[in-house]
GUFI-931244 format. One line per field, with one value per residue (C-alpha): residue number from 1; x, y, z; residue in three letters. Coordinates in pm, 1 decimal, padded with zeros to 6 digits. Layout:
marlo <- NUM / ...
c1 <- X / ...
c2 <- Y / ...
c3 <- Z / ...
zanu <- ALA / ...
end
This chain:
marlo <- 1 / 2 / 3 / 4 / 5 / 6 / 7 / 8 / 9 / 10 / 11 / 12 / 13 / 14 / 15 / 16 / 17 / 18 / 19 / 20 / 21 / 22 / 23 / 24 / 25 / 26 / 27 / 28 / 29 / 30 / 31 / 32 / 33 / 34 / 35 / 36 / 37 / 38 / 39 / 40 / 41 / 42 / 43 / 44 / 45 / 46 / 47 / 48 / 49 / 50 / 51 / 52 / 53 / 54 / 55 / 56 / 57 / 58 / 59 / 60 / 61 / 62 / 63 / 64 / 65 / 66 / 67 / 68 / 69 / 70 / 71 / 72 / 73 / 74 / 75 / 76 / 77 / 78 / 79 / 80 / 81 / 82 / 83 / 84 / 85 / 86 / 87 / 88 / 89 / 90 / 91 / 92 / 93 / 94 / 95 / 96 / 97 / 98 / 99 / 100 / 101 / 102 / 103 / 104 / 105 / 106 / 107 / 108 / 109 / 110 / 111 / 112 / 113 / 114 / 115 / 116 / 117 / 118 / 119 / 120 / 121 / 122 / 123 / 124 / 125 / 126 / 127 / 128 / 129 / 130 / 131 / 132 / 133 / 134 / 135 / 136 / 137 / 138 / 139 / 140 / 141 / 142 / 143 / 144 / 145 / 146 / 147 / 148 / 149 / 150 / 151 / 152 / 153 / 154 / 155 / 156 / 157 / 158 / 159 / 160 / 161 / 162 / 163 / 164 / 165 / 166 / 167 / 168 / 169 / 170 / 171 / 172 / 173 / 174 / 175 / 176 / 177 / 178 / 179 / 180 / 181 / 182 / 183 / 184 / 185 / 186 / 187 / 188 / 189 / 190 / 191 / 192 / 193 / 194 / 195 / 196 / 197 / 198 / 199 / 200 / 201 / 202 / 203 / 204 / 205 / 206 / 207 / 208 / 209 / 210 / 211 / 212 / 213 / 214 / 215 / 216 / 217 / 218 / 219 / 220 / 221 / 222 / 223 / 224 / 225 / 226 / 227 / 228 / 229 / 230 / 231 / 232 / 233 / 234 / 235 / 236 / 237 / 238 / 239 / 240 / 241 / 242 / 243 / 244 / 245 / 246 / 247 / 248 / 249 / 250 / 251 / 252 / 253 / 254 / 255 / 256 / 257 / 258 / 259 / 260 / 261 / 262 / 263 / 264 / 265 / 266 / 267 / 268 / 269 / 270 / 271 / 272 / 273 / 274 / 275 / 276 / 277 / 278 / 279 / 280 / 281 / 282 / 283 / 284 / 285 / 286 / 287 / 288 / 289 / 290 / 291 / 292 / 293 / 294 / 295 / 296 / 297 / 298 / 299 / 300 / 301 / 302 / 303 / 304 / 305 / 306 / 307 / 308 / 309 / 310 / 311 / 312 / 313 / 314 / 315 / 316 / 317 / 318 / 319 / 320 / 321 / 322 / 323 / 324 / 325 / 326 / 327 / 328 / 329 / 330 / 331 / 332 / 333 / 334 / 335 / 336 / 337 / 338 / 339 / 340 / 341 / 342 / 343 / 344 / 345 / 346 / 347 / 348 / 349 / 350
c1 <- -11671.3 / -11292.6 / -11386.7 / -11611.5 / -11372.6 / -11103.6 / -11376.0 / -11442.5 / -11096.7 / -11021.3 / -11292.6 / -11208.0 / -10822.9 / -10981.9 / -11147.0 / -10886.8 / -10821.2 / -10471.1 / -10401.3 / -10234.0 / -09994.3 / -10035.4 / -09734.1 / -09824.4 / -09533.8 / -09244.2 / -09102.2 / -08877.1 / -08574.3 / -08371.6 / -08048.0 / -07748.6 / -07400.5 / -07146.9 / -06787.2 / -06553.1 / -06190.7 / -05904.9 / -05810.2 / -05928.6 / -06185.7 / -06563.6 / -06709.7 / -07045.2 / -07349.3 / -07567.5 / -07945.3 / -08196.1 / -08465.9 / -08509.6 / -08797.4 / -08700.3 / -08958.3 / -09346.9 / -09578.1 / -09349.0 / -09002.3 / -08807.9 / -08538.2 / -08606.2 / -08390.7 / -08521.5 / -08306.1 / -08391.9 / -08380.4 / -08489.7 / -08320.3 / -08115.5 / -07781.0 / -07525.9 / -07216.4 / -07109.4 / -06776.1 / -06760.0 / -06694.6 / -07004.3 / -06896.7 / -07130.5 / -07106.7 / -07375.0 / -07388.5 / -07534.4 / -07752.9 / -07678.9 / -07845.6 / -07739.0 / -07687.2 / -08022.3 / -07984.5 / -07622.5 / -07486.5 / -07165.3 / -06945.1 / -06760.8 / -06449.0 / -06168.5 / -06364.6 / -06151.8 / -06216.7 / -05981.5 / -05762.7 / -05860.9 / -06228.0 / -06579.8 / -06800.4 / -07186.8 / -07426.8 / -07771.9 / -08032.1 / -08358.6 / -08642.8 / -08886.3 / -09133.8 / -08993.4 / -08804.3 / -08451.5 / -08187.4 / -07832.3 / -07537.6 / -07338.6 / -07020.1 / -06709.5 / -06324.3 / -06106.0 / -05766.8 / -05449.1 / -05411.3 / -05001.3 / -04852.4 / -04837.5 / -04449.2 / -04501.7 / -04758.4 / -04664.5 / -04944.9 / -04883.1 / -05098.8 / -05350.8 / -05563.6 / -05867.4 / -06012.6 / -06344.4 / -06591.0 / -06637.4 / -06424.5 / -06141.5 / -05974.8 / -05874.5 / -06016.6 / -05749.5 / -05667.6 / -05388.8 / -05350.2 / -05226.5 / -05002.3 / -04893.7 / -04597.5 / -04693.8 / -04562.3 / -04778.1 / -04829.0 / -04770.0 / -04928.9 / -05274.7 / -05490.2 / -05552.4 / -05800.5 / -05743.1 / -06021.4 / -05876.1 / -06071.9 / -05982.4 / -05995.3 / -06017.9 / -05758.9 / -05668.9 / -05512.0 / -05379.5 / -05645.4 / -05603.6 / -05815.7 / -05798.7 / -05986.9 / -05859.8 / -06090.4 / -06406.1 / -06664.5 / -07003.7 / -07294.0 / -07567.9 / -07675.6 / -07394.4 / -07108.1 / -06825.9 / -06474.3 / -06443.6 / -06129.1 / -06071.5 / -05740.1 / -05782.3 / -05705.3 / -05582.0 / -05468.8 / -05695.5 / -05658.0 / -05990.0 / -06105.2 / -06309.1 / -06361.3 / -06366.9 / -06461.4 / -06308.7 / -06507.6 / -06464.0 / -06384.6 / -06058.8 / -05974.6 / -05786.6 / -05703.5 / -05357.1 / -05364.3 / -05174.3 / -04916.3 / -04924.9 / -04606.1 / -04428.6 / -04394.8 / -04613.2 / -04710.7 / -05136.2 / -05331.9 / -05513.0 / -05706.2 / -05777.4 / -05839.3 / -06013.7 / -05834.6 / -06130.6 / -05900.6 / -05826.8 / -05727.5 / -05359.7 / -05289.1 / -05070.7 / -04993.8 / -05287.7 / -05284.4 / -05451.5 / -05446.3 / -05515.7 / -05708.4 / -05609.7 / -05869.6 / -05777.0 / -06151.5 / -06309.6 / -06336.8 / -06722.4 / -06697.2 / -06413.1 / -06704.4 / -07002.5 / -06773.8 / -06660.4 / -07020.2 / -07102.5 / -06817.4 / -06889.0 / -07263.7 / -07184.0 / -06937.5 / -07217.1 / -07157.5 / -07518.5 / -07452.4 / -07656.6 / -07397.3 / -07387.5 / -07563.1 / -07926.8 / -07869.1 / -07973.6 / -08045.4 / -07713.1 / -07759.7 / -07539.9 / -07457.2 / -07761.8 / -08092.3 / -08389.2 / -08480.7 / -08849.2 / -08839.9 / -08550.2 / -08687.2 / -08706.4 / -08443.2 / -08200.5 / -07941.3 / -07613.4 / -07318.1 / -07138.3 / -06773.0 / -06518.6 / -06148.5 / -05819.4 / -05691.7 / -05338.3 / -05300.7 / -05043.1 / -05033.8 / -04889.2 / -04851.3 / -04933.4 / -04702.4 / -04838.2 / -04446.5 / -04427.3 / -04688.2 / -04680.3 / -05047.5 / -05343.7 / -05603.8 / -05654.5 / -05652.1 / -06019.2 / -06046.9 / -06260.1 / -06280.6 / -06330.8 / -06201.3 / -06093.8 / -06280.9 / -06620.9 / -06566.1 / -06707.9 / -06486.5 / -06193.9 / -05973.5 / -05704.2 / -05529.8 / -05274.2 / -05321.2 / -05137.4 / -05005.7 / -04894.1 / -04577.8 / -04509.8 / -04150.4 / -04138.2
c2 <- -04692.2 / -04637.0 / -04596.7 / -04332.5 / -04158.6 / -04126.7 / -03999.6 / -03701.0 / -03650.7 / -03632.4 / -03400.3 / -03160.4 / -03127.2 / -03048.2 / -02765.9 / -02567.2 / -02262.3 / -02140.3 / -01807.3 / -01508.6 / -01253.2 / -00946.7 / -00731.2 / -00349.5 / -00216.4 / -00061.2 / 00288.6 / 00385.2 / 00538.6 / 00775.7 / 00646.6 / 00888.4 / 00725.0 / 00940.3 / 01032.3 / 01296.3 / 01327.7 / 01576.9 / 01336.2 / 01457.4 / 01192.6 / 01097.7 / 01141.3 / 00956.2 / 00999.9 / 00717.5 / 00775.4 / 00474.2 / 00395.4 / 00062.6 / -00186.3 / -00191.1 / -00489.4 / -00546.5 / -00824.4 / -00999.1 / -00919.0 / -00862.4 / -00582.0 / -00405.5 / -00115.1 / 00151.3 / 00422.8 / 00747.1 / 00944.1 / 01288.8 / 01445.2 / 01779.7 / 01700.5 / 01946.7 / 01966.3 / 02357.1 / 02461.0 / 02703.0 / 02993.8 / 02962.4 / 02744.9 / 02499.9 / 02179.0 / 01969.5 / 01644.8 / 01463.4 / 01179.8 / 00850.5 / 00763.0 / 00395.4 / 00318.4 / 00480.1 / 00664.8 / 00759.4 / 01078.2 / 01224.7 / 01500.0 / 01616.4 / 01454.2 / 01686.5 / 01757.2 / 01761.0 / 01864.3 / 02087.9 / 02047.1 / 02286.2 / 02351.0 / 02260.4 / 02058.8 / 02015.2 / 01825.7 / 01950.3 / 01735.5 / 01835.4 / 01542.2 / 01548.2 / 01605.2 / 01894.9 / 01788.8 / 01917.8 / 01761.7 / 01865.9 / 01708.9 / 01889.3 / 02056.0 / 01822.9 / 01953.0 / 01771.2 / 01712.8 / 01629.7 / 01267.5 / 01143.6 / 00940.0 / 00580.1 / 00514.5 / 00170.1 / -00080.2 / -00444.8 / -00782.2 / -01101.1 / -01432.2 / -01475.4 / -01848.6 / -01837.0 / -02195.6 / -02272.0 / -02452.1 / -02812.5 / -02787.1 / -02939.3 / -02672.6 / -02347.2 / -02006.2 / -01767.8 / -01404.5 / -01127.3 / -00909.8 / -00552.4 / -00341.0 / 00000.9 / 00171.6 / 00527.7 / 00806.2 / 00964.7 / 01343.5 / 01433.0 / 01766.4 / 01648.0 / 01364.8 / 01140.1 / 00903.9 / 00622.4 / 00444.2 / 00235.4 / 00177.2 / -00036.1 / 00157.6 / -00051.6 / -00324.0 / -00518.8 / -00851.6 / -01093.5 / -01325.8 / -01689.0 / -01909.0 / -02263.6 / -02221.9 / -02550.8 / -02728.8 / -02541.7 / -02784.7 / -02724.7 / -02630.1 / -02912.7 / -03156.5 / -03215.3 / -03157.6 / -03217.6 / -03090.0 / -02772.2 / -02647.1 / -02233.0 / -02082.7 / -01775.8 / -01632.0 / -01744.2 / -01400.8 / -01105.7 / -00814.5 / -00813.3 / -00477.9 / -00515.3 / -00324.3 / -00547.6 / -00384.6 / -00488.8 / -00786.7 / -00590.4 / -00246.9 / -00166.0 / 00163.7 / 00299.2 / 00614.6 / 00721.9 / 00727.4 / 00474.0 / 00552.6 / 00977.8 / 01076.7 / 00746.2 / 00536.7 / 00221.9 / -00048.0 / -00082.3 / -00425.1 / -00210.9 / -00453.0 / -00794.9 / -00939.2 / -01290.3 / -01575.1 / -01639.1 / -01875.0 / -01677.1 / -01332.5 / -01450.1 / -01680.8 / -01450.4 / -01037.4 / -00884.3 / -00459.7 / -00242.0 / 00104.8 / 00136.9 / 00448.4 / 00569.0 / 00844.8 / 01060.8 / 01131.2 / 01314.4 / 01188.3 / 01209.9 / 00984.0 / 00769.3 / 00712.2 / 00607.3 / 00407.4 / 00220.6 / 00129.2 / 00013.1 / -00216.6 / -00346.4 / -00388.6 / -00591.2 / -00826.4 / -00970.6 / -01315.6 / -01398.9 / -01508.6 / -01435.7 / -01235.7 / -00983.7 / -00648.0 / -00586.4 / -00443.6 / -00051.6 / 00169.8 / 00414.3 / 00780.8 / 00991.4 / 01348.1 / 01381.5 / 01566.8 / 01660.3 / 02059.8 / 02000.0 / 01743.4 / 01746.6 / 01442.6 / 01225.0 / 00939.3 / 00955.5 / 00688.4 / 00739.9 / 00941.4 / 01215.6 / 01217.9 / 01428.7 / 01341.4 / 01406.8 / 01139.1 / 00940.0 / 00629.6 / 00377.6 / 00127.7 / -00230.9 / -00554.4 / -00851.0 / -01104.6 / -01503.2 / -01585.5 / -01372.7 / -01565.6 / -01811.8 / -01984.5 / -01921.5 / -02115.1 / -02408.4 / -02253.7 / -02194.3 / -02336.2 / -02123.7 / -02373.0 / -02045.7 / -01759.2 / -01518.0 / -01205.6 / -01396.5 / -01281.9 / -00980.4 / -00671.9 / -00817.9 / -00737.2 / -00785.9 / -00489.6 / -00424.3 / -00108.0 / 00196.2 / 00230.8 / -00155.9 / -00144.9 / -00424.9 / -00459.1 / -00061.9
c3 <- 12225.3 / 12152.9 / 11733.1 / 11830.5 / 12068.6 / 11778.7 / 11538.2 / 11806.5 / 11866.2 / 11516.7 / 11385.9 / 11706.1 / 11558.6 / 11208.5 / 11305.3 / 11438.3 / 11232.9 / 11236.3 / 11431.4 / 11214.4 / 11439.3 / 11292.3 / 11432.6 / 11359.5 / 11138.0 / 11260.8 / 11222.9 / 10921.9 / 11000.2 / 10750.9 / 10775.8 / 10644.1 / 10577.4 / 10404.2 / 10446.8 / 10263.8 / 10332.1 / 10223.4 / 09917.9 / 09600.9 / 09458.3 / 09448.9 / 09817.2 / 09824.5 / 10078.3 / 10083.6 / 10209.5 / 10281.4 / 10474.0 / 10669.9 / 10779.6 / 11154.9 / 11243.2 / 11117.5 / 11000.6 / 10757.1 / 10902.5 / 10609.9 / 10672.1 / 10345.6 / 10297.6 / 10076.8 / 09887.8 / 09928.1 / 09590.3 / 09501.5 / 09755.6 / 09751.8 / 09927.0 / 09996.1 / 10192.3 / 10351.4 / 10517.8 / 10763.8 / 10511.5 / 10345.9 / 10042.6 / 09924.2 / 09727.2 / 09550.8 / 09525.0 / 09228.7 / 09261.8 / 09114.0 / 08837.0 / 08849.9 / 09253.2 / 09372.9 / 09686.8 / 09641.5 / 09594.3 / 09455.9 / 09496.3 / 09191.1 / 09119.0 / 09250.0 / 09557.7 / 09853.4 / 10203.3 / 10372.0 / 10638.6 / 10923.8 / 10825.8 / 10953.1 / 10730.9 / 10748.0 / 10539.4 / 10462.9 / 10289.3 / 10176.1 / 10094.9 / 09801.3 / 10086.0 / 10196.4 / 10574.7 / 10594.5 / 10812.9 / 10890.7 / 11057.7 / 11333.8 / 11205.9 / 11143.1 / 11157.1 / 10927.4 / 11076.8 / 10902.9 / 10901.4 / 10976.6 / 10646.9 / 10620.2 / 10677.8 / 10606.3 / 10472.6 / 10527.5 / 10515.3 / 10687.6 / 10620.4 / 10879.6 / 10915.6 / 11100.9 / 11233.2 / 11165.9 / 11403.3 / 11266.1 / 10944.5 / 10838.2 / 10659.6 / 10778.3 / 10664.0 / 10569.1 / 10395.4 / 10393.3 / 10736.6 / 10662.6 / 10896.6 / 10909.8 / 11040.3 / 11161.8 / 11333.7 / 11527.4 / 11616.4 / 12003.8 / 11919.1 / 11852.8 / 11993.6 / 11659.3 / 11549.0 / 11303.9 / 11074.3 / 10830.0 / 10475.6 / 10187.0 / 09873.5 / 09519.1 / 09465.5 / 09145.4 / 09113.3 / 08816.1 / 08752.3 / 08669.0 / 08493.5 / 08255.4 / 07956.0 / 07854.7 / 08079.9 / 07907.7 / 07858.9 / 07675.8 / 07857.7 / 07971.4 / 07868.8 / 07635.3 / 07886.9 / 07624.5 / 07633.9 / 07423.7 / 07497.7 / 07452.8 / 07300.9 / 07501.2 / 07756.6 / 08067.8 / 08242.9 / 08340.7 / 08592.2 / 08801.2 / 08987.6 / 09307.2 / 09615.7 / 09938.4 / 10269.6 / 10572.1 / 10726.9 / 11071.2 / 11194.6 / 11190.1 / 11417.5 / 11715.1 / 11916.3 / 12007.4 / 12389.3 / 12462.7 / 12180.6 / 12142.2 / 11985.0 / 11928.8 / 11638.0 / 11590.7 / 11412.4 / 11404.0 / 11235.1 / 10974.4 / 10740.6 / 10666.5 / 10289.6 / 10271.6 / 10071.8 / 09824.7 / 09610.2 / 09340.1 / 09491.6 / 09605.9 / 09370.6 / 09184.9 / 09273.0 / 09478.6 / 09454.7 / 09720.8 / 09845.4 / 10205.1 / 10304.8 / 10694.7 / 10807.5 / 11105.5 / 11202.6 / 11491.3 / 11848.1 / 11810.8 / 11493.4 / 11640.5 / 11963.8 / 11701.0 / 11529.9 / 11800.3 / 11944.9 / 11564.6 / 11576.1 / 11950.3 / 11807.7 / 11457.0 / 11693.3 / 11895.7 / 11918.3 / 12010.2 / 12371.2 / 12688.3 / 12762.8 / 12488.9 / 12532.8 / 12400.6 / 12004.4 / 12007.0 / 11752.5 / 11733.7 / 11732.8 / 11491.3 / 11435.4 / 11195.3 / 11367.2 / 11199.6 / 11167.7 / 11159.7 / 11464.3 / 11667.0 / 11824.7 / 11512.0 / 11553.6 / 11245.8 / 11201.7 / 11081.9 / 11085.1 / 10865.9 / 10834.9 / 10776.8 / 10789.2 / 10724.5 / 10491.4 / 10380.7 / 10169.2 / 10061.7 / 09825.9 / 09886.8 / 09619.7 / 09777.9 / 09651.8 / 09649.3 / 09699.8 / 10022.8 / 10169.7 / 10422.5 / 10391.7 / 10087.4 / 09997.3 / 09766.9 / 09363.1 / 09287.4 / 08938.7 / 08714.0 / 08362.9 / 08107.2 / 07917.0 / 08201.2 / 08028.7 / 08084.3 / 08474.4 / 08564.1 / 08606.2 / 08456.2 / 08143.0 / 07912.7 / 07939.9 / 08229.1 / 08428.1 / 08373.5 / 08698.6 / 08782.1 / 08866.0 / 09137.9 / 09133.5 / 09273.0
zanu <- MET / LYS / LYS / TYR / PHE / TYR / LEU / VAL / LEU / LEU / CYS / LEU / THR / ALA / CYS / ILE / ASP / PRO / TYR / GLU / VAL / GLU / VAL / GLU / GLN / GLY / PRO / GLN / TYR / LEU / THR / ILE / ASP / GLY / THR / ILE / THR / SER / GLN / ALA / GLN / VAL / HIS / ARG / VAL / ARG / LEU / THR / ARG / GLY / ASP / THR / TYR / GLY / SER / ILE / PHE / GLN / GLY / LEU / ILE / ARG / PRO / VAL / THR / GLY / ALA / THR / VAL / ILE / VAL / ARG / ASP / ASP / LEU / GLY / ASN / VAL / THR / PHE / LEU / GLY / GLU / ASN / LEU / VAL / ASP / ARG / GLY / TYR / TYR / ASP / THR / PRO / SER / ASN / PHE / ALA / ALA / ILE / VAL / GLY / ARG / LYS / TYR / THR / LEU / GLN / ILE / GLN / LEU / VAL / GLU / GLY / LYS / VAL / TYR / THR / SER / LEU / PRO / GLU / LEU / VAL / THR / PRO / ALA / PRO / PRO / ILE / LYS / ASN / LEU / SER / TYR / GLN / SER / LYS / ARG / ILE / PRO / VAL / GLU / GLY / GLU / VAL / ASN / ASP / ALA / SER / GLY / VAL / GLN / LEU / ILE / VAL / ASP / ILE / ASP / ASP / PRO / ALA / ASP / GLN / ASN / ASN / PHE / TYR / TYR / PHE / ARG / ASN / SER / GLU / ALA / THR / TYR / VAL / LEU / GLU / THR / ARG / PRO / ASP / LEU / TYR / THR / THR / PRO / PRO / PRO / GLU / ARG / SER / PRO / ALA / PRO / LYS / ASP / CYS / CYS / THR / THR / CYS / PHE / GLN / THR / GLU / ILE / VAL / GLY / ASN / GLN / SER / TYR / PHE / LEU / THR / SER / ASP / ASP / ASN / PHE / ASN / GLY / LEU / SER / THR / LYS / LEU / VAL / ALA / GLY / PHE / ILE / PRO / ASP / ASN / GLY / ARG / ARG / PHE / VAL / ASN / THR / TYR / ARG / ILE / ASP / LEU / ARG / GLN / LEU / ASN / VAL / SER / GLN / GLU / ALA / PHE / ARG / PHE / LEU / ARG / LEU / VAL / LYS / GLN / GLN / SER / GLU / ILE / SER / GLY / SER / VAL / PHE / ASP / PRO / PRO / PRO / ALA / SER / ILE / ARG / GLY / ASN / MET / ILE / SER / LEU / ASP / ASP / PRO / GLU / GLU / VAL / VAL / LEU / GLY / PHE / PHE / ILE / ALA / ALA / GLY / GLU / SER / GLN / LYS / ARG / VAL / TYR / ILE / LYS / ASN / SER / GLN / LEU / ASP / PHE / VAL / GLN / ASN / ARG / ALA / ILE / ILE / PRO / ASP / ASP / CYS / ARG / VAL / VAL / PRO / GLY / ALA / ARG / LEU / SER / LEU / PRO / PHE / ASP / TRP / ARG / PRO / ASN / GLU
end
């Protein structure tokens, strides 16, 4: 009888079909990320749509192409942004474009299907100059790891103006550093794997843009009209950046109060730790609206700000702690973005 019982039980379990759950596709919100400043350079606006949820749960981000994008000031001057054919979804200003302090700017977008979006006006306020830009090593304990993570913390000295309320937002610009490799350790590809030292080259110059791992922003509520020091950035140490000399330009943006509130909410949500005490994530509305449907959810923010910059050379000899050197057993020229030529404005001893 036991044999028959197990046979019936086996047949019952073998006939169970898997139940597939189909979740309705979520809305694909238009997301707009754009910043213009008083610094003459190429300014970018990025247009994307993201899958918020659905039966596949892939969180795909799709570039929005073919749009007409313009920036208009309060005097009626219009600047067209050209679509970047390499970085799809990005729209660039002319290279000499600079927002004028005291003017208000509006971003306007028309998609290929005819929908029109606009931002609320953003006033450009002057950014106080960075009096000094210094740096220091920072070690970060990693749970479960013997060795600490580390990097370099950027610190600014500014004299905050007393006649206006300032909202500071710091961003990293392009960086260049001395890249050192070991071509003498080069080996032939598998399966041979035999030593084949190369004669050149051990030293190149590597260019990169390292985004901050967090949002560095603050208001002058506690130091209005005073001189102060602020932590303005962090560059992680990957074992290559700080072997020799690292150069970076720090951008200081004086954003509007509305932009500051938006960035602060994004910072808070991005730093959610995953505990039961965290607030639930939510879509953060910015200053973009649809002229066709005011109820449509449009994500992102258009920022217009005054900007000041400061350059610093970070030298290995001035750091208290660096990671073990990452060995690249090859010619330094094979590393993407590396070049032999010295940058024309490379002046680490000034």
